[in-house]
N, C-alpha and C positions, 0 to 999 in steps of 0.2 A: 329497097333493103341492102345492108350490106355488112360485111364481117362474117365472121365462121362464128359457130358456134359449137360445144365440145357435147353430143349424147352419148350418157353413162346410163348404164342400168348396171346394177349389181347384184349377185346371187350370193347367198349367204349359207352358214351351217342351218338345221332347224332338225326339229324333230315333230312327232305326231303329238306330241305334250307337252310338258315341261322338257329341257335340258338334262341332260342326266348330271347328278352331282359335280363340281368342277369343271363343267363345261358352259362354252357361252356360246351365244351365236357370232360368229365372226366371217369377214369377208372370202368367197372361197371363186368368184369370178368376177372381173369388173371387165364388164362388157363395153366396146367407145364406138364412137363416130362420130364424125366430122360431118356438120350442115352449113354448106355455103350456103350465105342468104343471098348474093348475088343471083347464082345461076339453081338452085335448087338441088344441087347435086349433094349426095349421102356417099361422103368415101371414107378411107382410112378404118374401115370396118373389121375388129376383130375383139374375140373373147381373150382376157389374157386370165389365166389360172392360177390361182393362189394357194399355197399350201397352210392352213391352216395349224395355229400353234394351241390353241388352246379347248379344241374340240376336235371330233370325226366326224366324217360326214356317214349319217343314220341312214338305214334302207329308204326311209322316208324322204331324206333329201336327194338322193338318188333318183323313188321315182317320181318324184318330184321336177329337177331338173337336169337328168340322164348324167348329172357329175358323178366320177362312181370314185373309191378311194383310192382304185387303182389309174384313174387317169389321172388325177392329181399328182400322183407320185411320181408318175413320166412327165406330164408336163408342166408341173406347178412350179411355182417362183416364188419367193419371199414376198412379203406385203412392202416392204422396203425396195425391193427390185420393180413391183407391181407399180410403185408410187414414181420412180424414179423416170420407167418409160410416160407415165403420163405427163412429166415434165417436160423429158426431154423430146420424145418425138410428137406429143400433143400440144405443146406449150402452153397445160392446164393453166397457168397461173394468169398469162395474159388472156384467157378468152372467154366469154360468160360461156358460160354451160347450164345444161335442161337435164332434167329427169322427169319420169312419169311420178311424182306428189313426192313428198319431201322423206320420204324414205330412205334413199340413198343419199341422200345430203344428210343426216341424222348418221345412219349408218357410219358415212367415211368421218364426219368430225370425229363421230365416239371412237374406232378405232387406232385413227390420229392420237388421239387425246390419249386413250390406254396402252397406245406403244411409244407417246411420250416423241411424236414423228411430228413436223411441220404440215399443218393442212395445207396441200396442192395445188386447190383448185382458187380460182378466181372466185371475187367476193359475187360477184353478178349468178344468181343461178334462177331459173326460168322452171317453174311447176307446171309442166305441162298438162298434168293434170288438171288443174286448175284454168289454164288460158284454154283447154279445149271446153271447157265447159263455159267460159265467159264466150268464146267466140260463136259458139252453139249456139246459146243461151238456152241449155237444155234445164231444166233444174235443178240435179243434183248431179255429182262428182259420181265419173264411169271408169271403172277399169282399163287397161289397156285395149286387151283383146275388144272389150264390149266399143271403145270409141274406133278402134280399126271399122268394125260392120257396121255400126251408123252411119261410116264416112264409104261403105259399101268397096272398102279394100281386104282384099285377103291377107290373113297370118301368113308373114313369110318365114321360112326356119323355125323353128323349135320353140316351141313357150316356154320362159323361164329358162332361158340359155341366153347369158349376158349378149356378147354379140348379138345373136336374132332378135330381142328384144331391145336392143339399142339405135338401131335400125329400123325396125317397126316404129319406134316412139318418134325417132327421127321424121320419118314420112307423115305422122300428126302433128308436127308442131313446123314442118313443111308448111300443109294445109292454115295451120292457122294461123303463119304468119301472113301466106298469102292472102286470107281474110280477115285481117286486122289491120289496123289504121297504124301502128308504127314497126321501123325494124326494132333490134333489140340493141343494144349497143354495149 
């Protein structure tokens, strides 16, 4: 194994049903960490809170993620600032990146397009959900917490918080890379 892989997990505004009129789902947290393929070390783990522009954080969203409007008001930055951090501190355009499933990639692309911002990520994306299914040879894709259960790994941190979920996804990815044929370039 060689190189570093950026692992991302997004949290977005959400509702129990459809969004209220005029609101859309948008990213409110980018969870990120870096997996070093050579050493297996997972570091630079953090959650970047983002102030939504086109929606409000619903009680349902807070219940799911623990992210409150007050927390976003105090610690949130703009989406543009968050992408700047991805580029400057994580060199997001220079390293392969991974997420659990395709939601995060699709959401990031959609929000960049909506805001007319260049997509900051490298073209090489690893779908950890699919890779896990292939490596373990289970007949269907499973959620992140179920994958951890299958591996006998306890969930670390708070589920549905970006930084914690990114770390847990990196643990699953590390297992997959250690049990598959090739490193990710």
